CHARMM internal coordinates of N, CA and C (Angstrom, degrees):
IC EDIT
DIST 1 N 1 CA 1.4356
DIST 1 CA 1 C 1.5235
ANGL 1 N 1 CA 1 C 108.48
DIST 1 C 2 N 1.2979
ANGL 1 CA 1 C 2 N 115.59
DIHE 1 N 1 CA 1 C 2 N 134.25
DIST 2 N 2 CA 1.4622
ANGL 1 C 2 N 2 CA 120.32
DIHE 1 CA 1 C 2 N 2 CA 175.98
DIST 2 CA 2 C 1.5238
ANGL 2 N 2 CA 2 C 108.70
DIHE 1 C 2 N 2 CA 2 C -96.37
DIST 2 C 3 N 1.3227
ANGL 2 CA 2 C 3 N 115.81
DIHE 2 N 2 CA 2 C 3 N 123.72
DIST 3 N 3 CA 1.4580
ANGL 2 C 3 N 3 CA 120.73
DIHE 2 CA 2 C 3 N 3 CA 179.22
DIST 3 CA 3 C 1.5141
ANGL 3 N 3 CA 3 C 110.24
DIHE 2 C 3 N 3 CA 3 C -98.53
DIST 3 C 4 N 1.3395
ANGL 3 CA 3 C 4 N 116.58
DIHE 3 N 3 CA 3 C 4 N 147.14
DIST 4 N 4 CA 1.4638
ANGL 3 C 4 N 4 CA 118.70
DIHE 3 CA 3 C 4 N 4 CA 172.51
DIST 4 CA 4 C 1.5269
ANGL 4 N 4 CA 4 C 109.44
DIHE 3 C 4 N 4 CA 4 C -69.47
DIST 4 C 5 N 1.3142
ANGL 4 CA 4 C 5 N 115.72
DIHE 4 N 4 CA 4 C 5 N 159.77
DIST 5 N 5 CA 1.4618
ANGL 4 C 5 N 5 CA 120.86
DIHE 4 CA 4 C 5 N 5 CA -178.69
DIST 5 CA 5 C 1.5264
ANGL 5 N 5 CA 5 C 111.31
DIHE 4 C 5 N 5 CA 5 C -63.24
DIST 5 C 6 N 1.3352
ANGL 5 CA 5 C 6 N 117.94
DIHE 5 N 5 CA 5 C 6 N -37.72
DIST 6 N 6 CA 1.4573
ANGL 5 C 6 N 6 CA 123.21
DIHE 5 CA 5 C 6 N 6 CA 179.94
DIST 6 CA 6 C 1.5167
ANGL 6 N 6 CA 6 C 109.63
DIHE 5 C 6 N 6 CA 6 C -127.17
DIST 6 C 7 N 1.3319
ANGL 6 CA 6 C 7 N 115.82
DIHE 6 N 6 CA 6 C 7 N 144.98
DIST 7 N 7 CA 1.4635
ANGL 6 C 7 N 7 CA 122.93
DIHE 6 CA 6 C 7 N 7 CA 176.82
DIST 7 CA 7 C 1.5267
ANGL 7 N 7 CA 7 C 107.47
DIHE 6 C 7 N 7 CA 7 C -133.84
DIST 7 C 8 N 1.3471
ANGL 7 CA 7 C 8 N 117.11
DIHE 7 N 7 CA 7 C 8 N 137.75
DIST 8 N 8 CA 1.4581
ANGL 7 C 8 N 8 CA 121.58
DIHE 7 CA 7 C 8 N 8 CA 174.12
DIST 8 CA 8 C 1.5135
ANGL 8 N 8 CA 8 C 109.60
DIHE 7 C 8 N 8 CA 8 C -85.23
DIST 8 C 9 N 1.3291
ANGL 8 CA 8 C 9 N 116.45
DIHE 8 N 8 CA 8 C 9 N 145.93
DIST 9 N 9 CA 1.4518
ANGL 8 C 9 N 9 CA 120.28
DIHE 8 CA 8 C 9 N 9 CA 177.14
DIST 9 CA 9 C 1.5148
ANGL 9 N 9 CA 9 C 110.69
DIHE 8 C 9 N 9 CA 9 C -146.56
DIST 9 C 10 N 1.3346
ANGL 9 CA 9 C 10 N 115.41
DIHE 9 N 9 CA 9 C 10 N 151.02
DIST 10 N 10 CA 1.4546
ANGL 9 C 10 N 10 CA 120.79
DIHE 9 CA 9 C 10 N 10 CA 172.96
DIST 10 CA 10 C 1.5172
ANGL 10 N 10 CA 10 C 107.79
DIHE 9 C 10 N 10 CA 10 C -143.16
DIST 10 C 11 N 1.3292
ANGL 10 CA 10 C 11 N 115.51
DIHE 10 N 10 CA 10 C 11 N 171.92
DIST 11 N 11 CA 1.4420
ANGL 10 C 11 N 11 CA 120.62
DIHE 10 CA 10 C 11 N 11 CA -177.93
DIST 11 CA 11 C 1.5176
ANGL 11 N 11 CA 11 C 107.71
DIHE 10 C 11 N 11 CA 11 C -155.40
DIST 11 C 12 N 1.3272
ANGL 11 CA 11 C 12 N 117.24
DIHE 11 N 11 CA 11 C 12 N 130.68
DIST 12 N 12 CA 1.4634
ANGL 11 C 12 N 12 CA 120.23
DIHE 11 CA 11 C 12 N 12 CA -177.53
DIST 12 CA 12 C 1.5179
ANGL 12 N 12 CA 12 C 112.70
DIHE 11 C 12 N 12 CA 12 C -67.40
DIST 12 C 13 N 1.3436
ANGL 12 CA 12 C 13 N 117.98
DIHE 12 N 12 CA 12 C 13 N -17.15
DIST 13 N 13 CA 1.4684
ANGL 12 C 13 N 13 CA 120.07
DIHE 12 CA 12 C 13 N 13 CA 175.07
DIST 13 CA 13 C 1.5302
ANGL 13 N 13 CA 13 C 111.48
DIHE 12 C 13 N 13 CA 13 C -71.69
DIST 13 C 14 N 1.3188
ANGL 13 CA 13 C 14 N 116.65
DIHE 13 N 13 CA 13 C 14 N -21.61
DIST 14 N 14 CA 1.4711
ANGL 13 C 14 N 14 CA 122.81
DIHE 13 CA 13 C 14 N 14 CA 178.40
DIST 14 CA 14 C 1.5258
ANGL 14 N 14 CA 14 C 108.23
DIHE 13 C 14 N 14 CA 14 C -128.50
DIST 14 C 15 N 1.3286
ANGL 14 CA 14 C 15 N 117.32
DIHE 14 N 14 CA 14 C 15 N 71.77
DIST 15 N 15 CA 1.4683
ANGL 14 C 15 N 15 CA 120.16
DIHE 14 CA 14 C 15 N 15 CA -170.14
DIST 15 CA 15 C 1.5299
ANGL 15 N 15 CA 15 C 115.31
DIHE 14 C 15 N 15 CA 15 C -64.35
DIST 15 C 16 N 1.3201
ANGL 15 CA 15 C 16 N 118.52
DIHE 15 N 15 CA 15 C 16 N -19.58
DIST 16 N 16 CA 1.4668
ANGL 15 C 16 N 16 CA 120.65
DIHE 15 CA 15 C 16 N 16 CA -179.77
DIST 16 CA 16 C 1.5199
ANGL 16 N 16 CA 16 C 112.72
DIHE 15 C 16 N 16 CA 16 C -89.64
DIST 16 C 17 N 1.3284
ANGL 16 CA 16 C 17 N 116.85
DIHE 16 N 16 CA 16 C 17 N -6.58
DIST 17 N 17 CA 1.4584
ANGL 16 C 17 N 17 CA 121.07
DIHE 16 CA 16 C 17 N 17 CA -174.98
DIST 17 CA 17 C 1.5243
ANGL 17 N 17 CA 17 C 111.47
DIHE 16 C 17 N 17 CA 17 C -98.98
DIST 17 C 18 N 1.2975
ANGL 17 CA 17 C 18 N 114.79
DIHE 17 N 17 CA 17 C 18 N 143.46
DIST 18 N 18 CA 1.4651
ANGL 17 C 18 N 18 CA 122.98
DIHE 17 CA 17 C 18 N 18 CA 169.29
DIST 18 CA 18 C 1.5199
ANGL 18 N 18 CA 18 C 105.38
DIHE 17 C 18 N 18 CA 18 C -127.66
DIST 18 C 19 N 1.3261
ANGL 18 CA 18 C 19 N 115.34
DIHE 18 N 18 CA 18 C 19 N 129.51
DIST 19 N 19 CA 1.4502
ANGL 18 C 19 N 19 CA 120.55
DIHE 18 CA 18 C 19 N 19 CA -175.58
DIST 19 CA 19 C 1.5207
ANGL 19 N 19 CA 19 C 110.76
DIHE 18 C 19 N 19 CA 19 C -109.38
DIST 19 C 20 N 1.3214
ANGL 19 CA 19 C 20 N 115.38
DIHE 19 N 19 CA 19 C 20 N 143.55
DIST 20 N 20 CA 1.4499
ANGL 19 C 20 N 20 CA 121.74
DIHE 19 CA 19 C 20 N 20 CA 168.72
DIST 20 CA 20 C 1.5236
ANGL 20 N 20 CA 20 C 105.46
DIHE 19 C 20 N 20 CA 20 C -117.46
DIST 20 C 21 N 1.3402
ANGL 20 CA 20 C 21 N 115.27
DIHE 20 N 20 CA 20 C 21 N 125.94
DIST 21 N 21 CA 1.4524
ANGL 20 C 21 N 21 CA 121.85
DIHE 20 CA 20 C 21 N 21 CA -179.52
DIST 21 CA 21 C 1.5251
ANGL 21 N 21 CA 21 C 108.22
DIHE 20 C 21 N 21 CA 21 C -103.98
DIST 21 C 22 N 1.3168
ANGL 21 CA 21 C 22 N 116.49
DIHE 21 N 21 CA 21 C 22 N 124.57
DIST 22 N 22 CA 1.4653
ANGL 21 C 22 N 22 CA 122.48
DIHE 21 CA 21 C 22 N 22 CA 176.53
DIST 22 CA 22 C 1.5224
ANGL 22 N 22 CA 22 C 106.47
DIHE 21 C 22 N 22 CA 22 C -96.63
DIST 22 C 23 N 1.3294
ANGL 22 CA 22 C 23 N 118.02
DIHE 22 N 22 CA 22 C 23 N 118.99
DIST 23 N 23 CA 1.4652
ANGL 22 C 23 N 23 CA 122.41
DIHE 22 CA 22 C 23 N 23 CA -170.00
DIST 23 CA 23 C 1.5253
ANGL 23 N 23 CA 23 C 114.32
DIHE 22 C 23 N 23 CA 23 C -94.85
DIST 23 C 24 N 1.3226
ANGL 23 CA 23 C 24 N 117.69
DIHE 23 N 23 CA 23 C 24 N -7.08
DIST 24 N 24 CA 1.4636
ANGL 23 C 24 N 24 CA 121.17
DIHE 23 CA 23 C 24 N 24 CA -179.60
DIST 24 CA 24 C 1.5302
ANGL 24 N 24 CA 24 C 109.15
DIHE 23 C 24 N 24 CA 24 C -103.20
DIST 24 C 25 N 1.3425
ANGL 24 CA 24 C 25 N 115.92
DIHE 24 N 24 CA 24 C 25 N 163.32
DIST 25 N 25 CA 1.4611
ANGL 24 C 25 N 25 CA 119.17
DIHE 24 CA 24 C 25 N 25 CA 179.23
DIST 25 CA 25 C 1.5149
ANGL 25 N 25 CA 25 C 110.56
DIHE 24 C 25 N 25 CA 25 C -65.83
DIST 25 C 26 N 1.2870
ANGL 25 CA 25 C 26 N 118.41
DIHE 25 N 25 CA 25 C 26 N 132.70
DIST 26 N 26 CA 1.4456
ANGL 25 C 26 N 26 CA 129.98
DIHE 25 CA 25 C 26 N 26 CA -4.21
DIST 26 CA 26 C 1.5305
ANGL 26 N 26 CA 26 C 110.12
DIHE 25 C 26 N 26 CA 26 C -83.82
DIST 26 C 27 N 1.3241
ANGL 26 CA 26 C 27 N 116.61
DIHE 26 N 26 CA 26 C 27 N 124.51
DIST 27 N 27 CA 1.4613
ANGL 26 C 27 N 27 CA 121.14
DIHE 26 CA 26 C 27 N 27 CA -176.48
DIST 27 CA 27 C 1.5331
ANGL 27 N 27 CA 27 C 110.20
DIHE 26 C 27 N 27 CA 27 C -72.22
DIST 27 C 28 N 1.3353
ANGL 27 CA 27 C 28 N 114.77
DIHE 27 N 27 CA 27 C 28 N 140.99
DIST 28 N 28 CA 1.4576
ANGL 27 C 28 N 28 CA 119.46
DIHE 27 CA 27 C 28 N 28 CA 177.94
DIST 28 CA 28 C 1.5249
ANGL 28 N 28 CA 28 C 109.74
DIHE 27 C 28 N 28 CA 28 C -157.98
DIST 28 C 29 N 1.3263
ANGL 28 CA 28 C 29 N 114.29
DIHE 28 N 28 CA 28 C 29 N 165.63
DIST 29 N 29 CA 1.4556
ANGL 28 C 29 N 29 CA 122.69
DIHE 28 CA 28 C 29 N 29 CA 172.33
DIST 29 CA 29 C 1.5179
ANGL 29 N 29 CA 29 C 106.02
DIHE 28 C 29 N 29 CA 29 C -124.03
DIST 29 C 30 N 1.3281
ANGL 29 CA 29 C 30 N 116.44
DIHE 29 N 29 CA 29 C 30 N 131.74
DIST 30 N 30 CA 1.4669
ANGL 29 C 30 N 30 CA 120.63
DIHE 29 CA 29 C 30 N 30 CA 176.43
DIST 30 CA 30 C 1.5217
ANGL 30 N 30 CA 30 C 108.35
DIHE 29 C 30 N 30 CA 30 C -116.39
DIST 30 C 31 N 1.3173
ANGL 30 CA 30 C 31 N 115.80
DIHE 30 N 30 CA 30 C 31 N 134.07
DIST 31 N 31 CA 1.4551
ANGL 30 C 31 N 31 CA 122.40
DIHE 30 CA 30 C 31 N 31 CA 174.19
DIST 31 CA 31 C 1.5257
ANGL 31 N 31 CA 31 C 106.39
DIHE 30 C 31 N 31 CA 31 C -93.30
DIST 31 C 32 N 1.3156
ANGL 31 CA 31 C 32 N 117.00
DIHE 31 N 31 CA 31 C 32 N 111.20
DIST 32 N 32 CA 1.4594
ANGL 31 C 32 N 32 CA 120.46
DIHE 31 CA 31 C 32 N 32 CA -174.62
DIST 32 CA 32 C 1.5219
ANGL 32 N 32 CA 32 C 113.09
DIHE 31 C 32 N 32 CA 32 C -70.01
DIST 32 C 33 N 1.3241
ANGL 32 CA 32 C 33 N 117.00
DIHE 32 N 32 CA 32 C 33 N -13.81
DIST 33 N 33 CA 1.4669
ANGL 32 C 33 N 33 CA 120.33
DIHE 32 CA 32 C 33 N 33 CA 177.83
DIST 33 CA 33 C 1.5279
ANGL 33 N 33 CA 33 C 110.15
DIHE 32 C 33 N 33 CA 33 C -61.48
DIST 33 C 34 N 1.3353
ANGL 33 CA 33 C 34 N 116.34
DIHE 33 N 33 CA 33 C 34 N -41.96
DIST 34 N 34 CA 1.4617
ANGL 33 C 34 N 34 CA 120.18
DIHE 33 CA 33 C 34 N 34 CA -176.23
DIST 34 CA 34 C 1.5339
ANGL 34 N 34 CA 34 C 113.03
DIHE 33 C 34 N 34 CA 34 C -134.37
DIST 34 C 35 N 1.3412
ANGL 34 CA 34 C 35 N 116.84
DIHE 34 N 34 CA 34 C 35 N 9.90
DIST 35 N 35 CA 1.4666
ANGL 34 C 35 N 35 CA 123.39
DIHE 34 CA 34 C 35 N 35 CA -179.73
DIST 35 CA 35 C 1.5297
ANGL 35 N 35 CA 35 C 113.35
DIHE 34 C 35 N 35 CA 35 C 59.65
DIST 35 C 36 N 1.3258
ANGL 35 CA 35 C 36 N 116.77
DIHE 35 N 35 CA 35 C 36 N 24.78
DIST 36 N 36 CA 1.4582
ANGL 35 C 36 N 36 CA 120.08
DIHE 35 CA 35 C 36 N 36 CA 175.39
DIST 36 CA 36 C 1.5205
ANGL 36 N 36 CA 36 C 108.96
DIHE 35 C 36 N 36 CA 36 C -74.25
DIST 36 C 37 N 1.3304
ANGL 36 CA 36 C 37 N 116.57
DIHE 36 N 36 CA 36 C 37 N 133.95
DIST 37 N 37 CA 1.4607
ANGL 36 C 37 N 37 CA 122.20
DIHE 36 CA 36 C 37 N 37 CA -177.28
DIST 37 CA 37 C 1.5210
ANGL 37 N 37 CA 37 C 109.42
DIHE 36 C 37 N 37 CA 37 C -113.69
DIST 37 C 38 N 1.3278
ANGL 37 CA 37 C 38 N 114.97
DIHE 37 N 37 CA 37 C 38 N 132.85
DIST 38 N 38 CA 1.4620
ANGL 37 C 38 N 38 CA 121.56
DIHE 37 CA 37 C 38 N 38 CA 173.10
DIST 38 CA 38 C 1.5230
ANGL 38 N 38 CA 38 C 106.91
DIHE 37 C 38 N 38 CA 38 C -113.59
DIST 38 C 39 N 1.3321
ANGL 38 CA 38 C 39 N 116.67
DIHE 38 N 38 CA 38 C 39 N 114.67
DIST 39 N 39 CA 1.4534
ANGL 38 C 39 N 39 CA 121.71
DIHE 38 CA 38 C 39 N 39 CA -179.91
DIST 39 CA 39 C 1.5189
ANGL 39 N 39 CA 39 C 109.64
DIHE 38 C 39 N 39 CA 39 C -81.76
DIST 39 C 40 N 1.3017
ANGL 39 CA 39 C 40 N 117.25
DIHE 39 N 39 CA 39 C 40 N 136.62
DIST 40 N 40 CA 1.4568
ANGL 39 C 40 N 40 CA 122.62
DIHE 39 CA 39 C 40 N 40 CA -179.49
DIST 40 CA 40 C 1.5242
ANGL 40 N 40 CA 40 C 111.10
DIHE 39 C 40 N 40 CA 40 C -102.76
DIST 40 C 41 N 1.3027
ANGL 40 CA 40 C 41 N 116.25
DIHE 40 N 40 CA 40 C 41 N 19.14
DIST 41 N 41 CA 1.4637
ANGL 40 C 41 N 41 CA 123.75
DIHE 40 CA 40 C 41 N 41 CA 179.69
DIST 41 CA 41 C 1.5292
ANGL 41 N 41 CA 41 C 108.33
DIHE 40 C 41 N 41 CA 41 C -126.21
DIST 41 C 42 N 1.3156
ANGL 41 CA 41 C 42 N 116.08
DIHE 41 N 41 CA 41 C 42 N 155.66
DIST 42 N 42 CA 1.4593
ANGL 41 C 42 N 42 CA 121.57
DIHE 41 CA 41 C 42 N 42 CA 170.46
DIST 42 CA 42 C 1.5228
ANGL 42 N 42 CA 42 C 107.55
DIHE 41 C 42 N 42 CA 42 C -100.35
DIST 42 C 43 N 1.3265
ANGL 42 CA 42 C 43 N 116.55
DIHE 42 N 42 CA 42 C 43 N 132.17
DIST 43 N 43 CA 1.4593
ANGL 42 C 43 N 43 CA 121.58
DIHE 42 CA 42 C 43 N 43 CA -176.21
DIST 43 CA 43 C 1.5155
ANGL 43 N 43 CA 43 C 110.38
DIHE 42 C 43 N 43 CA 43 C -119.52
DIST 43 C 44 N 1.3348
ANGL 43 CA 43 C 44 N 115.38
DIHE 43 N 43 CA 43 C 44 N 143.96
DIST 44 N 44 CA 1.4542
ANGL 43 C 44 N 44 CA 119.02
DIHE 43 CA 43 C 44 N 44 CA 170.74
DIST 44 CA 44 C 1.5259
ANGL 44 N 44 CA 44 C 108.01
DIHE 43 C 44 N 44 CA 44 C -96.18
DIST 44 C 45 N 1.3130
ANGL 44 CA 44 C 45 N 117.16
DIHE 44 N 44 CA 44 C 45 N 178.59
DIST 45 N 45 CA 1.4716
ANGL 44 C 45 N 45 CA 120.94
DIHE 44 CA 44 C 45 N 45 CA -175.29
DIST 45 CA 45 C 1.5232
ANGL 45 N 45 CA 45 C 112.70
DIHE 44 C 45 N 45 CA 45 C -59.64
DIST 45 C 46 N 1.3301
ANGL 45 CA 45 C 46 N 117.95
DIHE 45 N 45 CA 45 C 46 N -38.76
DIST 46 N 46 CA 1.4729
ANGL 45 C 46 N 46 CA 120.54
DIHE 45 CA 45 C 46 N 46 CA 178.99
DIST 46 CA 46 C 1.5169
ANGL 46 N 46 CA 46 C 110.82
DIHE 45 C 46 N 46 CA 46 C -65.70
DIST 46 C 47 N 1.3269
ANGL 46 CA 46 C 47 N 116.91
DIHE 46 N 46 CA 46 C 47 N -41.87
DIST 47 N 47 CA 1.4619
ANGL 46 C 47 N 47 CA 120.85
DIHE 46 CA 46 C 47 N 47 CA 178.64
DIST 47 CA 47 C 1.5211
ANGL 47 N 47 CA 47 C 111.31
DIHE 46 C 47 N 47 CA 47 C -61.86
DIST 47 C 48 N 1.3350
ANGL 47 CA 47 C 48 N 116.37
DIHE 47 N 47 CA 47 C 48 N -38.79
DIST 48 N 48 CA 1.4580
ANGL 47 C 48 N 48 CA 120.59
DIHE 47 CA 47 C 48 N 48 CA -177.42
DIST 48 CA 48 C 1.5168
ANGL 48 N 48 CA 48 C 112.00
DIHE 47 C 48 N 48 CA 48 C -60.87
DIST 48 C 49 N 1.3220
ANGL 48 CA 48 C 49 N 117.62
DIHE 48 N 48 CA 48 C 49 N -36.87
DIST 49 N 49 CA 1.4592
ANGL 48 C 49 N 49 CA 120.91
DIHE 48 CA 48 C 49 N 49 CA 178.67
DIST 49 CA 49 C 1.5216
ANGL 49 N 49 CA 49 C 110.89
DIHE 48 C 49 N 49 CA 49 C -63.57
DIST 49 C 50 N 1.3330
ANGL 49 CA 49 C 50 N 115.97
DIHE 49 N 49 CA 49 C 50 N -47.48
DIST 50 N 50 CA 1.4625
ANGL 49 C 50 N 50 CA 120.50
DIHE 49 CA 49 C 50 N 50 CA 179.57
DIST 50 CA 50 C 1.5251
ANGL 50 N 50 CA 50 C 110.53
DIHE 49 C 50 N 50 CA 50 C -68.09
DIST 50 C 51 N 1.3064
ANGL 50 CA 50 C 51 N 116.69
DIHE 50 N 50 CA 50 C 51 N -38.49
DIST 51 N 51 CA 1.4541
ANGL 50 C 51 N 51 CA 121.51
DIHE 50 CA 50 C 51 N 51 CA -177.29
DIST 51 CA 51 C 1.5182
ANGL 51 N 51 CA 51 C 112.34
DIHE 50 C 51 N 51 CA 51 C -64.61
DIST 51 C 52 N 1.3143
ANGL 51 CA 51 C 52 N 117.31
DIHE 51 N 51 CA 51 C 52 N -37.54
DIST 52 N 52 CA 1.4648
ANGL 51 C 52 N 52 CA 119.59
DIHE 51 CA 51 C 52 N 52 CA -176.61
DIST 52 CA 52 C 1.5197
ANGL 52 N 52 CA 52 C 111.63
DIHE 51 C 52 N 52 CA 52 C -59.69
DIST 52 C 53 N 1.3108
ANGL 52 CA 52 C 53 N 118.01
DIHE 52 N 52 CA 52 C 53 N -37.07
DIST 53 N 53 CA 1.4682
ANGL 52 C 53 N 53 CA 120.00
DIHE 52 CA 52 C 53 N 53 CA 179.01
DIST 53 CA 53 C 1.5208
ANGL 53 N 53 CA 53 C 111.15
DIHE 52 C 53 N 53 CA 53 C -76.57
DIST 53 C 54 N 1.3297
ANGL 53 CA 53 C 54 N 117.49
DIHE 53 N 53 CA 53 C 54 N -32.73
DIST 54 N 54 CA 1.4590
ANGL 53 C 54 N 54 CA 121.23
DIHE 53 CA 53 C 54 N 54 CA -179.26
DIST 54 CA 54 C 1.5289
ANGL 54 N 54 CA 54 C 111.65
DIHE 53 C 54 N 54 CA 54 C -80.38
DIST 54 C 55 N 1.3254
ANGL 54 CA 54 C 55 N 117.40
DIHE 54 N 54 CA 54 C 55 N -29.89
DIST 55 N 55 CA 1.4564
ANGL 54 C 55 N 55 CA 121.95
DIHE 54 CA 54 C 55 N 55 CA -174.03
DIST 55 CA 55 C 1.5225
ANGL 55 N 55 CA 55 C 112.04
DIHE 54 C 55 N 55 CA 55 C -60.49
DIST 55 C 56 N 1.3043
ANGL 55 CA 55 C 56 N 117.15
DIHE 55 N 55 CA 55 C 56 N -43.68
DIST 56 N 56 CA 1.4646
ANGL 55 C 56 N 56 CA 120.47
DIHE 55 CA 55 C 56 N 56 CA -178.84
DIST 56 CA 56 C 1.5232
ANGL 56 N 56 CA 56 C 110.74
DIHE 55 C 56 N 56 CA 56 C -59.58
DIST 56 C 57 N 1.3133
ANGL 56 CA 56 C 57 N 116.87
DIHE 56 N 56 CA 56 C 57 N -43.65
DIST 57 N 57 CA 1.4589
ANGL 56 C 57 N 57 CA 121.34
DIHE 56 CA 56 C 57 N 57 CA 179.02
DIST 57 CA 57 C 1.5280
ANGL 57 N 57 CA 57 C 111.07
DIHE 56 C 57 N 57 CA 57 C -64.29
DIST 57 C 58 N 1.3336
ANGL 57 CA 57 C 58 N 117.52
DIHE 57 N 57 CA 57 C 58 N -43.48
DIST 58 N 58 CA 1.4624
ANGL 57 C 58 N 58 CA 120.76
DIHE 57 CA 57 C 58 N 58 CA -179.31
DIST 58 CA 58 C 1.5217
ANGL 58 N 58 CA 58 C 111.81
DIHE 57 C 58 N 58 CA 58 C -65.35
DIST 58 C 59 N 1.3230
ANGL 58 CA 58 C 59 N 117.03
DIHE 58 N 58 CA 58 C 59 N -38.93
DIST 59 N 59 CA 1.4615
ANGL 58 C 59 N 59 CA 120.40
DIHE 58 CA 58 C 59 N 59 CA 179.09
DIST 59 CA 59 C 1.5245
ANGL 59 N 59 CA 59 C 110.31
DIHE 58 C 59 N 59 CA 59 C -67.63
DIST 59 C 60 N 1.3193
ANGL 59 CA 59 C 60 N 117.00
DIHE 59 N 59 CA 59 C 60 N -38.20
DIST 60 N 60 CA 1.4655
ANGL 59 C 60 N 60 CA 120.67
DIHE 59 CA 59 C 60 N 60 CA 174.43
DIST 60 CA 60 C 1.5206
ANGL 60 N 60 CA 60 C 110.41
DIHE 59 C 60 N 60 CA 60 C -61.67
DIST 60 C 61 N 1.3318
ANGL 60 CA 60 C 61 N 117.55
DIHE 60 N 60 CA 60 C 61 N -44.04
DIST 61 N 61 CA 1.4612
ANGL 60 C 61 N 61 CA 121.78
DIHE 60 CA 60 C 61 N 61 CA 178.20
DIST 61 CA 61 C 1.5317
ANGL 61 N 61 CA 61 C 111.12
DIHE 60 C 61 N 61 CA 61 C -61.96
DIST 61 C 62 N 1.3250
ANGL 61 CA 61 C 62 N 117.19
DIHE 61 N 61 CA 61 C 62 N -38.57
DIST 62 N 62 CA 1.4668
ANGL 61 C 62 N 62 CA 121.11
DIHE 61 CA 61 C 62 N 62 CA 178.80
DIST 62 CA 62 C 1.5225
ANGL 62 N 62 CA 62 C 110.54
DIHE 61 C 62 N 62 CA 62 C -63.22
DIST 62 C 63 N 1.3233
ANGL 62 CA 62 C 63 N 116.85
DIHE 62 N 62 CA 62 C 63 N -42.81
DIST 63 N 63 CA 1.4647
ANGL 62 C 63 N 63 CA 120.62
DIHE 62 CA 62 C 63 N 63 CA 177.89
DIST 63 CA 63 C 1.5251
ANGL 63 N 63 CA 63 C 111.47
DIHE 62 C 63 N 63 CA 63 C -65.87
DIST 63 C 64 N 1.3163
ANGL 63 CA 63 C 64 N 117.26
DIHE 63 N 63 CA 63 C 64 N -40.36
DIST 64 N 64 CA 1.4672
ANGL 63 C 64 N 64 CA 121.00
DIHE 63 CA 63 C 64 N 64 CA 177.72
DIST 64 CA 64 C 1.5281
ANGL 64 N 64 CA 64 C 110.71
DIHE 63 C 64 N 64 CA 64 C -64.97
DIST 64 C 65 N 1.3294
ANGL 64 CA 64 C 65 N 116.99
DIHE 64 N 64 CA 64 C 65 N -38.71
DIST 65 N 65 CA 1.4607
ANGL 64 C 65 N 65 CA 121.13
DIHE 64 CA 64 C 65 N 65 CA 176.24
DIST 65 CA 65 C 1.5298
ANGL 65 N 65 CA 65 C 110.15
DIHE 64 C 65 N 65 CA 65 C -60.02
DIST 65 C 66 N 1.3227
ANGL 65 CA 65 C 66 N 116.94
DIHE 65 N 65 CA 65 C 66 N -46.76
DIST 66 N 66 CA 1.4695
ANGL 65 C 66 N 66 CA 120.74
DIHE 65 CA 65 C 66 N 66 CA 179.29
DIST 66 CA 66 C 1.5269
ANGL 66 N 66 CA 66 C 110.35
DIHE 65 C 66 N 66 CA 66 C -59.30
DIST 66 C 67 N 1.3250
ANGL 66 CA 66 C 67 N 117.63
DIHE 66 N 66 CA 66 C 67 N -48.49
DIST 67 N 67 CA 1.4718
ANGL 66 C 67 N 67 CA 121.24
DIHE 66 CA 66 C 67 N 67 CA 179.72
DIST 67 CA 67 C 1.5208
ANGL 67 N 67 CA 67 C 111.03
DIHE 66 C 67 N 67 CA 67 C -58.28
DIST 67 C 68 N 1.3262
ANGL 67 CA 67 C 68 N 117.25
DIHE 67 N 67 CA 67 C 68 N -42.39
DIST 68 N 68 CA 1.4644
ANGL 67 C 68 N 68 CA 121.53
DIHE 67 CA 67 C 68 N 68 CA 179.15
DIST 68 CA 68 C 1.5205
ANGL 68 N 68 CA 68 C 110.84
DIHE 67 C 68 N 68 CA 68 C -63.19
DIST 68 C 69 N 1.3108
ANGL 68 CA 68 C 69 N 116.88
DIHE 68 N 68 CA 68 C 69 N -44.58
DIST 69 N 69 CA 1.4657
ANGL 68 C 69 N 69 CA 120.81
DIHE 68 CA 68 C 69 N 69 CA -178.91
DIST 69 CA 69 C 1.5280
ANGL 69 N 69 CA 69 C 111.13
DIHE 68 C 69 N 69 CA 69 C -63.98
DIST 69 C 70 N 1.3184
ANGL 69 CA 69 C 70 N 116.85
DIHE 69 N 69 CA 69 C 70 N -43.55
DIST 70 N 70 CA 1.4730
ANGL 69 C 70 N 70 CA 120.91
DIHE 69 CA 69 C 70 N 70 CA 178.86
DIST 70 CA 70 C 1.5196
ANGL 70 N 70 CA 70 C 109.97
DIHE 69 C 70 N 70 CA 70 C -61.32
DIST 70 C 71 N 1.3300
ANGL 70 CA 70 C 71 N 117.47
DIHE 70 N 70 CA 70 C 71 N -43.67
DIST 71 N 71 CA 1.4682
ANGL 70 C 71 N 71 CA 120.87
DIHE 70 CA 70 C 71 N 71 CA 178.18
DIST 71 CA 71 C 1.5239
ANGL 71 N 71 CA 71 C 111.09
DIHE 70 C 71 N 71 CA 71 C -61.51
DIST 71 C 72 N 1.3201
ANGL 71 CA 71 C 72 N 118.16
DIHE 71 N 71 CA 71 C 72 N -39.04
DIST 72 N 72 CA 1.4608
ANGL 71 C 72 N 72 CA 121.08
DIHE 71 CA 71 C 72 N 72 CA 179.08
DIST 72 CA 72 C 1.5307
ANGL 72 N 72 CA 72 C 111.02
DIHE 71 C 72 N 72 CA 72 C -66.05
DIST 72 C 73 N 1.3412
ANGL 72 CA 72 C 73 N 117.69
DIHE 72 N 72 CA 72 C 73 N -39.31
DIST 73 N 73 CA 1.4568
ANGL 72 C 73 N 73 CA 120.36
DIHE 72 CA 72 C 73 N 73 CA 177.03
DIST 73 CA 73 C 1.5157
ANGL 73 N 73 CA 73 C 110.95
DIHE 72 C 73 N 73 CA 73 C -63.71
DIST 73 C 74 N 1.3326
ANGL 73 CA 73 C 74 N 115.88
DIHE 73 N 73 CA 73 C 74 N -42.82
DIST 74 N 74 CA 1.4705
ANGL 73 C 74 N 74 CA 120.39
DIHE 73 CA 73 C 74 N 74 CA -178.59
DIST 74 CA 74 C 1.5215
ANGL 74 N 74 CA 74 C 112.29
DIHE 73 C 74 N 74 CA 74 C -67.20
DIST 74 C 75 N 1.3343
ANGL 74 CA 74 C 75 N 117.10
DIHE 74 N 74 CA 74 C 75 N -35.05
DIST 75 N 75 CA 1.4658
ANGL 74 C 75 N 75 CA 121.82
DIHE 74 CA 74 C 75 N 75 CA 179.70
DIST 75 CA 75 C 1.5231
ANGL 75 N 75 CA 75 C 111.48
DIHE 74 C 75 N 75 CA 75 C -75.52
DIST 75 C 76 N 1.3319
ANGL 75 CA 75 C 76 N 116.50
DIHE 75 N 75 CA 75 C 76 N -33.37
DIST 76 N 76 CA 1.4610
ANGL 75 C 76 N 76 CA 121.31
DIHE 75 CA 75 C 76 N 76 CA -172.61
DIST 76 CA 76 C 1.4573
ANGL 76 N 76 CA 76 C 113.25
DIHE 75 C 76 N 76 CA 76 C -83.31
END
COOR INIT
IC SEED 1 N 1 CA 1 C
IC BUILD
């Protein structure tokens, strides 16, 4: 199965939260309510250095994905 790079998610247990799931390495879930990120990977110290520069870009992409999806729902 081929997964998209980003997936939207919600849960009625957390009605104020909207989640964006990043399915490629490094996998993570971001809660757009407060921009809290849960990493689904284990990182060593070397990875953390590289990840810090990449993380900002990925989180920006996740937010842009959400905005695009919302616009598509509103247009459709």
